[in-house]
MINU-283337 format. One record per residue: x, y, z of N, C-alpha, C in turn; residue in one letter. Coordinates in steps of 0.2 Angstrom, whole numbers, padded with zeros to 4 digits, always signed. Atoms other than C-alpha are relative to their C-alpha. Example, Ala and Ser with C-alpha at 12.3 -4.5 7.8 and 13.67 -1.06 7.14 Angstrom:
((+0004 -0006 +0000) (+0062 -0022 +0039) (+0004 +0006 +0000) "A")
((-0004 -0006 -0001) (+0068 -0005 +0036) (-0004 +0005 +0003) "S")
//
This chain:
((-0001 -0003 -0006) (+0677 +0476 +0341) (-0006 +0002 +0004) "M")
((+0007 -0001 -0003) (+0659 +0481 +0344) (-0003 -0006 +0003) "V")
((+0002 +0006 -0003) (+0655 +0463 +0346) (+0003 -0003 +0006) "G")
((-0004 +0002 -0006) (+0669 +0460 +0358) (-0003 +0004 +0006) "F")
((+0002 -0005 -0006) (+0663 +0475 +0369) (-0007 -0003 +0002) "I")
((+0006 +0003 -0002) (+0645 +0468 +0369) (+0000 -0006 +0003) "K")
((-0001 +0006 -0004) (+0651 +0451 +0374) (+0002 +0001 +0007) "A")
((-0003 -0001 -0007) (+0661 +0458 +0388) (-0005 +0003 +0004) "A")
((+0005 -0003 -0004) (+0646 +0468 +0394) (-0005 -0005 +0002) "E")
((+0004 +0005 -0001) (+0635 +0453 +0393) (+0003 -0005 +0006) "K")
((-0003 +0004 -0005) (+0648 +0443 +0403) (+0000 +0004 +0007) "L")
((+0000 -0004 -0006) (+0649 +0457 +0416) (-0007 +0000 +0003) "E")
((+0007 +0000 -0003) (+0630 +0458 +0418) (-0002 -0007 +0003) "R")
((+0002 +0007 -0002) (+0629 +0439 +0420) (+0004 -0001 +0007) "F")
((-0003 +0000 -0007) (+0642 +0440 +0434) (-0003 +0004 +0005) "Q")
((+0004 -0004 -0005) (+0632 +0453 +0443) (-0006 -0004 +0002) "V")
((+0006 +0004 -0001) (+0617 +0443 +0441) (+0001 -0006 +0004) "F")
((-0002 +0006 -0004) (+0626 +0427 +0448) (+0001 +0002 +0007) "K")
((-0001 -0002 -0007) (+0632 +0437 +0463) (-0006 +0002 +0004) "A")
((+0007 -0002 -0003) (+0614 +0444 +0466) (-0004 -0007 +0002) "N")
((+0004 +0007 -0001) (+0607 +0426 +0464) (+0003 -0003 +0007) "Y")
((-0003 +0003 -0006) (+0620 +0420 +0477) (-0002 +0003 +0006) "D")
((+0002 -0003 -0006) (+0616 +0433 +0489) (-0007 -0002 +0002) "F")
((+0007 +0002 -0002) (+0597 +0429 +0488) (+0000 -0007 +0003) "I")
((-0001 +0007 -0003) (+0601 +0411 +0491) (+0002 +0000 +0007) "E")
((-0003 +0000 -0007) (+0611 +0415 +0506) (-0005 +0003 +0005) "S")
((+0005 -0002 -0004) (+0597 +0425 +0513) (-0006 -0005 +0001) "V")
((+0005 +0005 -0001) (+0584 +0412 +0510) (+0002 -0006 +0005) "K")
((-0002 +0005 -0005) (+0594 +0400 +0521) (+0001 +0003 +0007) "N")
((+0000 -0003 -0007) (+0594 +0412 +0536) (-0006 -0002 +0004) "Q")
((+0006 +0002 -0004) (+0583 +0405 +0550) (-0004 +0006 +0003) "P")
((+0004 -0005 -0004) (+0569 +0415 +0557) (-0002 +0007 -0003) "G")
((+0002 -0007 +0003) (+0567 +0429 +0544) (-0008 +0000 -0001) "L")
((+0007 -0001 +0001) (+0550 +0436 +0543) (-0002 +0003 -0007) "T")
((+0001 -0003 +0006) (+0552 +0442 +0525) (+0004 -0005 -0005) "Y")
((-0004 +0004 +0005) (+0558 +0434 +0508) (+0003 +0005 -0005) "T")
((-0003 -0003 +0006) (+0569 +0440 +0494) (+0000 -0004 -0006) "V")
((+0000 +0004 +0006) (+0569 +0435 +0476) (+0003 +0005 -0006) "S")
((-0002 -0003 +0006) (+0576 +0440 +0459) (-0005 +0005 -0003) "L")
((+0005 -0004 +0003) (+0568 +0455 +0451) (+0003 +0004 -0005) "N")
((-0003 -0004 +0006) (+0571 +0469 +0438) (+0006 +0003 +0002) "K")
((-0006 -0003 -0002) (+0586 +0475 +0448) (+0006 -0005 +0000) "F")
((-0005 +0006 -0001) (+0595 +0458 +0447) (+0006 +0001 -0004) "A")
((-0007 -0001 +0004) (+0608 +0464 +0434) (+0003 +0006 +0002) "D")
((-0004 -0006 -0002) (+0613 +0479 +0444) (+0004 -0002 +0006) "L")
((-0003 +0001 -0006) (+0626 +0479 +0457) (-0003 +0005 +0005) "T")
((+0003 -0004 -0005) (+0621 +0487 +0473) (+0002 +0007 -0001) "N")
((-0003 -0006 +0001) (+0632 +0502 +0469) (-0004 +0004 -0006) "K")
((+0004 -0003 +0006) (+0623 +0505 +0452) (-0007 +0001 +0002) "E")
((+0007 -0001 -0003) (+0606 +0502 +0461) (-0001 +0007 +0004) "F")
((+0000 -0006 -0004) (+0610 +0516 +0473) (+0000 +0006 -0004) "L")
((-0001 -0006 +0004) (+0616 +0528 +0460) (-0006 +0002 -0004) "Q")
((+0006 -0001 +0004) (+0600 +0526 +0450) (-0006 +0001 +0004) "R")
((+0006 +0000 -0004) (+0587 +0524 +0464) (+0000 +0003 +0006) "Y")
((+0000 -0002 -0006) (+0593 +0530 +0480) (+0003 +0007 +0000) "A")
((-0003 -0007 +0001) (+0595 +0549 +0477) (-0003 +0005 +0005) "T")
((+0003 -0005 -0005) (+0585 +0557 +0492) (+0006 +0002 +0004) "Y")
((-0006 -0003 -0004) (+0597 +0569 +0501) (-0004 +0003 +0006) "K")
((+0003 -0003 -0006) (+0591 +0573 +0519) (+0003 +0007 +0001) "P")
((-0002 -0006 -0001) (+0593 +0591 +0524) (+0005 +0000 +0005) "Q")
((-0005 +0000 -0005) (+0609 +0595 +0533) (-0001 +0006 +0005) "S")
((+0002 -0005 -0004) (+0602 +0611 +0540) (-0007 -0001 +0004) "T")
((+0006 +0001 -0003) (+0588 +0612 +0553) (-0006 +0003 -0004) "S")
((+0006 -0002 +0004) (+0571 +0613 +0546) (-0005 +0005 +0005) "K")
((+0004 -0004 -0004) (+0558 +0626 +0551) (-0005 -0004 +0004) "V")
((+0004 +0003 -0004) (+0548 +0620 +0566) (-0007 +0001 -0002) "S")
((+0007 -0001 +0001) (+0529 +0617 +0563) (-0004 -0004 +0005) "T")
((+0004 +0004 -0005) (+0515 +0612 +0575) (-0001 -0007 -0003) "P")
((+0002 +0006 +0002) (+0511 +0594 +0574) (-0007 -0001 +0002) "F")
((+0007 -0001 -0001) (+0492 +0594 +0572) (-0003 -0007 +0003) "M")
((+0003 +0007 -0002) (+0490 +0575 +0577) (+0003 -0002 +0007) "Y")
((-0004 +0002 -0006) (+0500 +0575 +0593) (-0005 -0003 +0006) "A")
((+0005 +0002 -0005) (+0485 +0573 +0605) (-0005 -0005 -0001) "N")
((+0005 +0004 +0003) (+0475 +0561 +0595) (+0001 -0008 +0002) "L")
((-0001 +0007 -0001) (+0472 +0542 +0599) (-0001 -0003 -0006) "T")
((+0000 +0004 +0007) (+0476 +0531 +0584) (-0003 -0007 +0001) "A")
((+0002 +0007 +0000) (+0467 +0515 +0580) (+0005 -0005 +0000) "P")
((-0005 +0005 +0000) (+0476 +0499 +0581) (+0003 -0002 -0007) "T")
((-0002 +0001 +0007) (+0477 +0497 +0562) (-0004 +0005 -0004) "S")
((+0003 -0004 +0005) (+0473 +0507 +0547) (+0003 -0002 -0007) "I")
((-0003 +0001 +0007) (+0475 +0504 +0528) (-0004 +0005 -0005) "D")
((+0003 -0005 +0004) (+0472 +0519 +0517) (-0002 -0003 -0007) "W")
((+0001 +0004 +0006) (+0472 +0507 +0502) (-0008 -0002 +0000) "R")
((+0007 +0002 -0001) (+0456 +0499 +0508) (-0005 +0005 +0001) "S")
((+0004 -0006 -0001) (+0449 +0516 +0512) (-0001 +0004 -0006) "L")
((+0000 -0004 +0006) (+0451 +0522 +0494) (+0004 +0006 -0001) "G")
((-0004 -0006 +0000) (+0464 +0535 +0497) (+0007 -0001 -0003) "A")
((-0007 +0001 +0002) (+0479 +0527 +0488) (-0001 -0002 -0008) "V")
((+0000 +0002 +0007) (+0481 +0527 +0469) (+0004 -0006 -0002) "T")
((-0005 +0006 +0001) (+0489 +0512 +0460) (+0007 +0001 +0000) "P")
((-0007 -0001 +0000) (+0507 +0509 +0461) (+0003 +0003 -0006) "I")
((-0003 -0004 +0005) (+0518 +0520 +0450) (+0007 -0002 -0001) "K")
((-0007 +0002 +0001) (+0536 +0518 +0443) (+0004 +0006 -0002) "D")
((-0005 -0005 +0001) (+0549 +0531 +0444) (+0005 -0001 -0006) "Q")
((-0004 +0002 +0005) (+0559 +0522 +0431) (+0007 +0002 +0001) "G")
((-0007 -0002 +0000) (+0577 +0528 +0427) (+0001 +0007 +0002) "N")
((+0000 -0007 -0002) (+0575 +0544 +0436) (+0000 +0000 +0008) "C")
((+0000 -0001 -0008) (+0579 +0549 +0455) (-0005 +0004 +0002) "G")
((+0006 -0004 -0001) (+0562 +0556 +0457) (-0004 -0002 +0006) "S")
((+0004 +0003 -0005) (+0557 +0546 +0472) (-0004 +0006 +0005) "C")
((+0003 -0006 -0004) (+0554 +0563 +0482) (-0007 +0002 -0003) "W")
((+0006 -0002 +0003) (+0541 +0568 +0469) (-0006 -0005 +0001) "A")
((+0005 +0006 -0001) (+0532 +0551 +0470) (-0003 +0000 +0007) "F")
((+0002 +0000 -0007) (+0531 +0552 +0489) (-0004 +0006 +0001) "S")
((+0004 -0006 -0001) (+0525 +0569 +0489) (-0007 +0000 -0003) "A")
((+0007 +0001 +0004) (+0511 +0566 +0476) (-0004 -0005 +0003) "V")
((+0004 +0005 -0004) (+0505 +0550 +0485) (-0003 +0003 +0006) "A")
((+0003 -0003 -0006) (+0503 +0560 +0501) (-0006 +0005 -0002) "S")
((+0005 -0005 +0002) (+0494 +0574 +0492) (-0007 -0004 -0003) "I")
((+0005 +0004 +0002) (+0483 +0561 +0483) (-0005 -0002 +0006) "E")
((+0004 +0003 -0006) (+0478 +0554 +0500) (-0004 +0005 +0003) "G")
((+0003 -0005 -0004) (+0474 +0570 +0509) (-0006 +0003 -0005) "I")
((+0005 -0003 +0004) (+0464 +0576 +0494) (-0006 -0005 +0000) "N")
((+0006 +0005 -0001) (+0453 +0560 +0494) (-0003 +0001 +0006) "K")
((+0003 +0000 -0007) (+0451 +0561 +0513) (-0005 +0007 +0000) "I")
((+0004 -0007 -0001) (+0445 +0580 +0512) (-0005 +0001 -0005) "R")
((+0005 -0002 +0005) (+0435 +0580 +0495) (-0004 -0006 -0002) "T")
((+0004 +0006 +0003) (+0430 +0562 +0492) (+0002 -0003 -0007) "G")
((-0002 +0002 +0007) (+0439 +0561 +0475) (+0007 -0002 +0000) "S")
((-0007 +0003 +0001) (+0454 +0550 +0472) (+0002 +0002 -0007) "L")
((-0003 -0002 +0006) (+0464 +0558 +0458) (+0007 -0001 -0001) "I")
((-0007 +0001 +0002) (+0480 +0553 +0450) (+0003 +0006 -0002) "S")
((-0003 -0006 +0001) (+0491 +0568 +0451) (+0007 +0000 -0003) "L")
((-0006 +0000 +0005) (+0507 +0573 +0441) (+0006 +0001 +0004) "S")
((-0007 +0000 -0002) (+0524 +0569 +0447) (+0004 +0004 -0004) "E")
((-0004 -0003 +0004) (+0531 +0576 +0432) (+0000 +0008 +0001) "Q")
((+0000 -0007 -0002) (+0525 +0593 +0437) (+0005 +0002 +0005) "E")
((-0005 -0002 -0005) (+0536 +0593 +0452) (+0007 -0001 -0002) "L")
((-0007 +0001 +0003) (+0551 +0585 +0443) (+0002 +0006 -0004) "V")
((-0001 -0005 +0005) (+0550 +0599 +0430) (+0000 +0007 +0004) "D")
((+0001 -0007 -0002) (+0545 +0614 +0441) (+0002 +0002 +0007) "C")
((-0002 -0002 -0007) (+0551 +0613 +0459) (+0008 +0001 -0001) "V")
((-0007 -0002 +0001) (+0567 +0623 +0457) (+0005 -0001 +0007) "T")
((-0003 +0002 -0006) (+0572 +0619 +0475) (+0003 -0007 +0001) "T")
((-0003 +0007 +0000) (+0575 +0601 +0471) (+0004 -0001 -0007) "C")
((-0004 +0001 +0006) (+0585 +0593 +0457) (-0002 -0005 -0005) "S")
((+0003 +0005 +0005) (+0573 +0583 +0446) (+0002 -0007 +0001) "G")
((-0002 +0007 -0001) (+0580 +0566 +0443) (+0006 -0001 +0004) "C")
((-0006 +0001 -0004) (+0595 +0569 +0454) (-0002 +0001 +0007) "N")
((+0002 +0000 -0007) (+0585 +0570 +0470) (-0003 +0006 +0002) "G")
((+0004 -0005 -0003) (+0575 +0581 +0481) (-0003 -0001 +0006) "G")
((+0003 +0001 -0007) (+0564 +0583 +0496) (-0008 +0000 -0001) "Y")
((+0008 +0000 +0001) (+0545 +0579 +0497) (-0003 +0006 +0003) "E")
((+0003 -0006 -0003) (+0542 +0593 +0508) (+0001 +0007 -0004) "Y")
((-0001 -0005 +0005) (+0549 +0605 +0495) (-0006 +0000 -0005) "Y")
((+0006 +0001 +0005) (+0536 +0597 +0483) (-0006 +0003 +0003) "G")
((+0006 -0003 -0003) (+0522 +0601 +0496) (+0000 +0008 +0000) "F")
((+0000 -0007 +0000) (+0528 +0619 +0497) (-0001 +0003 -0006) "D")
((+0001 -0003 +0006) (+0529 +0622 +0479) (-0008 -0001 -0002) "W")
((+0007 +0000 +0002) (+0511 +0615 +0476) (-0004 +0005 +0004) "V")
((+0004 -0005 -0004) (+0504 +0626 +0490) (+0001 +0007 -0003) "A")
((-0001 -0006 +0003) (+0512 +0641 +0483) (-0002 +0001 -0007) "K")
((+0003 +0000 +0007) (+0507 +0637 +0465) (-0007 +0000 +0000) "N")
((+0007 +0001 +0000) (+0489 +0635 +0471) (-0003 -0006 -0002) "G")
((+0002 +0007 +0001) (+0488 +0617 +0467) (+0004 -0004 -0005) "G")
((-0004 +0004 +0004) (+0494 +0603 +0456) (-0005 -0003 -0005) "I")
((+0004 +0002 +0005) (+0487 +0596 +0440) (+0000 -0008 +0000) "T")
((+0001 +0007 +0000) (+0482 +0578 +0435) (+0006 -0003 -0004) "T")
((-0005 +0004 +0003) (+0494 +0564 +0429) (-0002 +0000 -0008) "E")
((+0003 +0000 +0007) (+0483 +0564 +0413) (+0002 +0006 -0004) "A")
((-0001 -0006 +0004) (+0486 +0582 +0409) (+0008 +0001 +0000) "N")
((-0007 -0001 +0000) (+0505 +0582 +0413) (+0003 -0007 +0002) "Y")
((-0003 +0007 -0001) (+0511 +0564 +0411) (+0007 -0001 +0002) "P")
((-0007 +0002 -0002) (+0527 +0556 +0418) (+0004 -0002 -0006) "Y")
((-0005 +0002 +0006) (+0541 +0555 +0405) (+0007 -0001 +0003) "T")
((-0007 +0000 -0002) (+0557 +0557 +0415) (+0002 -0007 +0002) "S")
((-0002 +0007 -0001) (+0557 +0538 +0419) (+0003 -0003 -0006) "G")
((-0003 +0002 +0006) (+0561 +0536 +0401) (+0006 +0004 -0003) "T")
((-0005 -0005 +0003) (+0571 +0552 +0396) (+0006 +0000 +0005) "T")
((-0005 +0000 -0006) (+0581 +0550 +0413) (+0002 +0007 +0001) "Q")
((-0001 -0007 -0002) (+0580 +0569 +0415) (-0006 +0004 +0001) "T")
((+0005 -0004 -0001) (+0569 +0583 +0420) (-0002 +0004 -0006) "Q")
((+0001 -0004 +0006) (+0560 +0593 +0407) (-0001 +0007 +0002) "G")
((+0001 -0007 -0001) (+0555 +0611 +0405) (-0007 +0001 +0004) "T")
((+0007 -0001 -0003) (+0541 +0617 +0417) (-0005 +0002 -0005) "C")
((+0006 -0001 +0005) (+0525 +0617 +0407) (-0005 +0005 +0003) "A")
((+0004 -0005 -0003) (+0518 +0634 +0412) (-0008 +0000 -0003) "S")
((+0007 +0001 +0003) (+0502 +0630 +0401) (-0004 -0005 +0004) "S")
((+0004 +0006 -0004) (+0498 +0615 +0412) (-0001 +0001 +0007) "K")
((+0000 +0000 -0008) (+0502 +0620 +0430) (-0005 +0004 +0003) "I")
((+0005 -0004 -0002) (+0488 +0632 +0431) (-0007 -0004 +0000) "G")
((+0006 +0004 +0000) (+0475 +0618 +0428) (+0000 -0005 +0006) "N")
((+0000 +0003 -0006) (+0473 +0613 +0446) (-0005 -0006 +0001) "H")
((+0005 +0005 -0002) (+0465 +0596 +0451) (+0000 -0001 +0007) "A")
((+0000 +0001 -0007) (+0470 +0596 +0469) (+0004 +0006 +0003) "A")
((-0004 -0006 -0004) (+0476 +0610 +0482) (+0002 -0003 +0007) "T")
((-0001 +0001 -0007) (+0484 +0610 +0499) (+0002 +0007 +0002) "I")
((-0002 -0007 -0003) (+0488 +0624 +0511) (+0007 +0000 +0002) "T")
((-0007 +0000 -0002) (+0505 +0619 +0516) (+0002 -0007 +0002) "G")
((-0002 +0006 -0003) (+0514 +0605 +0526) (+0003 +0000 +0007) "Y")
((-0003 +0000 -0007) (+0520 +0600 +0543) (+0005 -0007 +0000) "Q")
((-0004 +0006 -0002) (+0533 +0588 +0550) (-0003 -0004 +0006) "F")
((+0002 +0004 -0006) (+0529 +0574 +0561) (+0005 +0000 +0005) "V")
((-0005 +0000 -0005) (+0538 +0574 +0578) (+0005 -0005 -0002) "T")
((-0006 +0005 +0002) (+0555 +0566 +0574) (+0001 -0005 +0005) "A")
((-0002 +0006 -0004) (+0561 +0550 +0581) (-0005 -0002 +0005) "Y")
((+0006 +0002 -0004) (+0544 +0545 +0587) (-0005 -0004 -0004) "S")
((+0005 +0004 +0004) (+0535 +0530 +0579) (-0007 +0001 +0003) "E")
((+0007 -0001 -0002) (+0520 +0534 +0590) (-0003 +0006 -0003) "S")
((+0002 -0006 +0003) (+0519 +0551 +0583) (-0002 -0001 -0007) "A")
((+0001 +0002 +0007) (+0521 +0544 +0566) (-0007 -0004 -0001) "L")
((+0006 +0004 +0000) (+0507 +0532 +0570) (-0006 +0004 +0000) "M")
((+0006 -0005 -0001) (+0495 +0546 +0575) (-0001 +0004 -0007) "N")
((+0001 -0004 +0007) (+0499 +0555 +0558) (-0003 -0005 -0005) "A")
((+0002 +0005 +0005) (+0497 +0539 +0547) (-0008 -0002 +0002) "V")
((+0007 +0001 -0001) (+0480 +0536 +0556) (-0005 +0005 -0003) "A")
((+0004 -0005 +0003) (+0474 +0552 +0549) (+0001 +0002 -0008) "N")
((-0001 -0002 +0007) (+0482 +0553 +0532) (+0006 -0004 -0002) "Q")
((-0007 +0002 +0002) (+0496 +0545 +0521) (+0005 +0005 +0001) "P")
((-0006 -0004 -0002) (+0513 +0552 +0526) (+0006 -0002 -0004) "V")
((-0006 +0001 +0004) (+0529 +0554 +0516) (+0005 -0001 +0006) "S")
((-0006 +0002 -0005) (+0544 +0546 +0525) (+0006 -0001 -0005) "I")
((-0006 +0001 +0004) (+0562 +0545 +0520) (+0004 -0006 +0004) "A")
((-0003 +0006 -0003) (+0572 +0528 +0523) (+0007 -0001 -0003) "I")
((-0006 +0002 +0002) (+0588 +0520 +0521) (-0001 -0007 -0004) "D")
((+0002 +0006 +0004) (+0585 +0508 +0506) (+0006 -0003 -0004) "A")
((-0006 +0001 +0003) (+0603 +0505 +0502) (+0002 -0007 +0000) "S")
((-0002 +0007 -0001) (+0604 +0487 +0507) (-0002 -0005 -0005) "G")
((+0002 +0005 +0005) (+0603 +0472 +0495) (-0006 -0003 +0002) "S")
((+0006 +0004 -0003) (+0590 +0464 +0506) (-0006 +0005 -0002) "A")
((+0005 -0005 +0002) (+0579 +0480 +0502) (-0001 -0001 -0007) "F")
((+0000 +0000 +0007) (+0584 +0479 +0484) (-0004 -0006 -0003) "Q")
((+0003 +0007 +0002) (+0577 +0461 +0482) (-0006 -0002 +0004) "F")
((+0006 +0001 -0004) (+0563 +0462 +0495) (-0006 -0003 -0005) "Y")
((+0005 +0003 +0004) (+0549 +0451 +0489) (-0007 +0000 +0004) "S")
((+0006 +0001 -0004) (+0536 +0448 +0503) (+0002 +0000 +0008) "S")
((-0001 +0001 -0007) (+0533 +0448 +0522) (+0002 +0006 +0003) "G")
((-0002 -0006 -0004) (+0538 +0460 +0536) (+0007 +0001 +0000) "I")
((-0007 -0002 +0001) (+0555 +0468 +0532) (+0003 +0002 +0007) "F")
((-0004 -0002 -0006) (+0567 +0469 +0547) (+0007 +0002 -0001) "T")
((-0007 -0002 +0001) (+0583 +0474 +0539) (+0004 -0006 -0002) "G")
((-0003 -0006 -0003) (+0597 +0475 +0540) (+0000 +0006 -0005) "P")
((+0000 -0006 +0003) (+0597 +0493 +0536) (+0003 +0005 +0005) "C")
((-0003 -0005 -0005) (+0605 +0509 +0543) (-0005 +0006 +0000) "G")
((+0005 -0006 -0001) (+0598 +0527 +0545) (+0003 +0005 -0005) "T")
((-0002 -0005 +0005) (+0607 +0535 +0530) (-0006 +0001 -0005) "N")
((+0006 -0001 +0004) (+0591 +0542 +0522) (+0002 +0001 -0007) "L")
((-0002 -0001 +0007) (+0592 +0540 +0503) (-0006 -0002 -0005) "D")
((+0005 +0002 +0004) (+0575 +0535 +0497) (-0007 +0003 +0003) "H")
((+0007 -0002 -0003) (+0557 +0543 +0499) (-0005 -0004 -0002) "A")
((+0005 +0004 +0002) (+0542 +0533 +0500) (-0006 +0003 +0004) "V")
((+0006 -0002 -0003) (+0524 +0534 +0508) (-0003 -0005 +0004) "T")
((+0003 +0005 -0005) (+0517 +0526 +0524) (-0007 +0001 -0001) "A")
((+0007 +0000 +0002) (+0499 +0522 +0519) (-0004 -0004 +0005) "V")
((+0004 +0004 -0005) (+0494 +0512 +0535) (+0005 -0004 +0004) "G")
((-0004 +0004 -0004) (+0500 +0500 +0548) (-0005 -0006 +0003) "Y")
((+0004 +0006 -0003) (+0494 +0483 +0556) (+0004 -0004 +0004) "G")
((-0003 +0006 -0004) (+0499 +0467 +0565) (-0001 -0006 -0004) "T")
((+0000 +0007 +0003) (+0503 +0450 +0558) (+0003 -0005 +0005) "S")
((-0003 +0005 -0004) (+0506 +0435 +0570) (+0004 +0003 +0006) "S")
((-0003 -0003 -0006) (+0510 +0447 +0584) (+0006 +0005 -0002) "G")
((-0005 -0005 +0002) (+0522 +0458 +0574) (-0003 +0006 -0004) "T")
((+0003 -0006 +0002) (+0518 +0476 +0571) (+0004 +0002 -0007) "N")
((-0004 -0002 +0007) (+0522 +0483 +0553) (-0003 +0007 -0002) "Y")
((+0003 -0006 +0004) (+0520 +0499 +0543) (-0001 -0003 -0007) "W")
((+0002 +0001 +0007) (+0512 +0498 +0525) (+0003 +0006 -0004) "I")
((-0004 -0005 +0003) (+0524 +0507 +0514) (-0001 +0000 -0008) "V")
((+0001 +0000 +0007) (+0520 +0512 +0496) (+0007 +0003 -0003) "K")
((-0006 -0001 +0004) (+0535 +0512 +0484) (-0001 +0003 -0007) "N")
((+0001 -0002 +0007) (+0538 +0519 +0467) (+0004 -0003 -0005) "S")
((-0004 +0004 +0005) (+0547 +0505 +0458) (-0004 -0005 -0004) "W")
((+0005 +0004 +0004) (+0532 +0497 +0449) (-0003 -0006 +0004) "G")
((+0004 +0005 -0004) (+0521 +0482 +0454) (+0005 -0006 +0000) "T")
((-0004 +0006 -0001) (+0535 +0469 +0451) (+0004 -0001 +0006) "S")
((-0005 +0000 -0006) (+0545 +0474 +0466) (-0005 -0001 +0006) "W")
((+0004 +0000 -0007) (+0539 +0469 +0484) (-0006 -0004 -0001) "G")
((+0007 +0002 +0000) (+0521 +0465 +0488) (-0004 +0004 -0005) "E")
((+0004 -0003 +0006) (+0514 +0471 +0471) (+0002 +0008 +0001) "S")
((-0002 -0007 +0000) (+0524 +0488 +0474) (+0001 +0002 +0007) "G")
((+0000 -0003 -0007) (+0522 +0489 +0493) (+0005 -0004 +0004) "Y")
((-0004 +0003 -0004) (+0533 +0484 +0507) (-0003 +0001 +0007) "I")
((+0002 -0001 -0007) (+0528 +0480 +0525) (+0007 +0000 +0004) "R")
((-0006 -0001 -0004) (+0542 +0486 +0537) (-0002 +0000 +0008) "M")
((+0001 +0001 -0008) (+0543 +0481 +0556) (-0001 +0007 +0003) "K")
((+0002 -0006 -0004) (+0535 +0494 +0567) (+0002 -0001 +0008) "K")
((-0002 +0000 -0007) (+0540 +0499 +0585) (+0006 -0004 +0002) "N")
((-0007 +0003 -0001) (+0558 +0494 +0585) (+0003 +0003 +0006) "I")
((-0003 -0003 -0006) (+0569 +0498 +0600) (+0004 +0007 -0002) "S")
((-0003 -0006 +0002) (+0578 +0512 +0590) (-0005 +0005 -0001) "S")
((+0005 -0006 +0002) (+0569 +0529 +0590) (+0000 +0002 -0007) "S")
((+0000 -0002 +0007) (+0574 +0531 +0572) (-0005 -0004 -0004) "S")
((+0005 +0004 +0004) (+0562 +0518 +0567) (+0005 -0005 -0005) "G")
((-0003 +0004 +0004) (+0567 +0504 +0555) (+0003 +0004 -0006) "L")
((-0003 -0004 +0006) (+0579 +0511 +0541) (-0001 +0007 +0001) "C")
((+0000 -0007 -0001) (+0577 +0528 +0549) (-0007 +0003 -0002) "G")
((+0007 -0003 +0003) (+0558 +0530 +0544) (-0003 +0005 +0005) "L")
((+0003 -0005 -0005) (+0554 +0540 +0560) (+0004 +0006 +0000) "A")
((-0005 -0006 -0001) (+0568 +0553 +0557) (-0003 +0006 -0003) "I")
((+0002 -0007 +0004) (+0560 +0565 +0544) (-0007 -0001 -0003) "E")
((+0007 +0001 +0003) (+0541 +0561 +0541) (-0003 +0007 -0001) "P")
((+0003 -0006 +0002) (+0531 +0575 +0533) (-0007 -0001 -0003) "S")
((+0007 +0001 +0003) (+0513 +0577 +0527) (-0003 +0007 -0003) "Y")
((+0003 -0006 +0002) (+0503 +0590 +0517) (-0006 +0002 +0004) "P")
((+0006 -0002 -0003) (+0489 +0600 +0525) (-0005 +0003 -0005) "T")
((+0005 -0002 +0005) (+0473 +0604 +0517) (-0007 +0002 +0004) "K")
//
C-alpha cells in the first residue's frame, strides 16, 4: 500500500510538472514578450500550492496611520542600483515559510543602515519571524510592522547571531530574548510612500531600498527567468519584496526588485518589473503600499 501511494504521488507530481512545462512552452511562443520563463524549483507545484506556500502577504484592510513622505520634493536621478552602491546583501531564501514580509523589511533596513553608517550587515529575519507578535510568522505579515518592532526594540541583531531556521522547520520559533538585545542596526521608525504614485516611489528608491507588496500569484511570475516582466498580474497584494533600484533598457523603464526565493529563481534572485505603466497601481500593484524604514 505504501508503495502504491508513493507511486501515485510521483505520477501526480509528474502531471503537475508536465502542465507547468506546457505552460512555459506556450509563453515562449508568445511574440513580443520582453521577459523569459523557464522551469525552476517550483516546477512540481501547482499554482495553488505555490500560492499557499509563498504568497502569504495580507494587505491591511483598515486605513494606515498617515505619515509624512520625506522624499516628496526631491529630484530623482534617471537610474540607480543600490546593489552596485554596496547597500544590498546577497539574495536569501525564505524556504518553506511565508515570511516574505520579514525578508522585505530586513532588506530595507540593511540598505538604510549601509547608507547611514557605511556598514553593510546581514541582519536577522528570524528575529522578526519569532518576535513580531503583530504578524503571523510563517503565515504572513506586514513589513512595516517589522519596522515598527525593530524601532521599538531599539534595534535588530545579525543573521549570524540569530540565524534563519523557519525555512526548514516551516514554523516560527520562540522569541530569543537573549539575542534580541544584541543590536547590530537601529532605525527610528518608518514611513509610507505616497500610494498609487510611481513617481513618488521613484523618489523614495532614489534615496534608499524600499519595501513593496505585489501580486505574485500568476504562473508567469512563478516561472520568471529573465528580462523585463510585464505581467499578466493583478493587484491582489500577496507577496512582499524590496525595490533596490530602477533603470532603462532599450527604451523600457524597469524596477530592480530583490526577491527572497534564492538565486535559482529569476535573474539570480532578482526580477526587473516594468516601470511607469498606465495604471497608477503600478505593475502587479507595486505602487499601492510601499514603505521604508527611517534612520
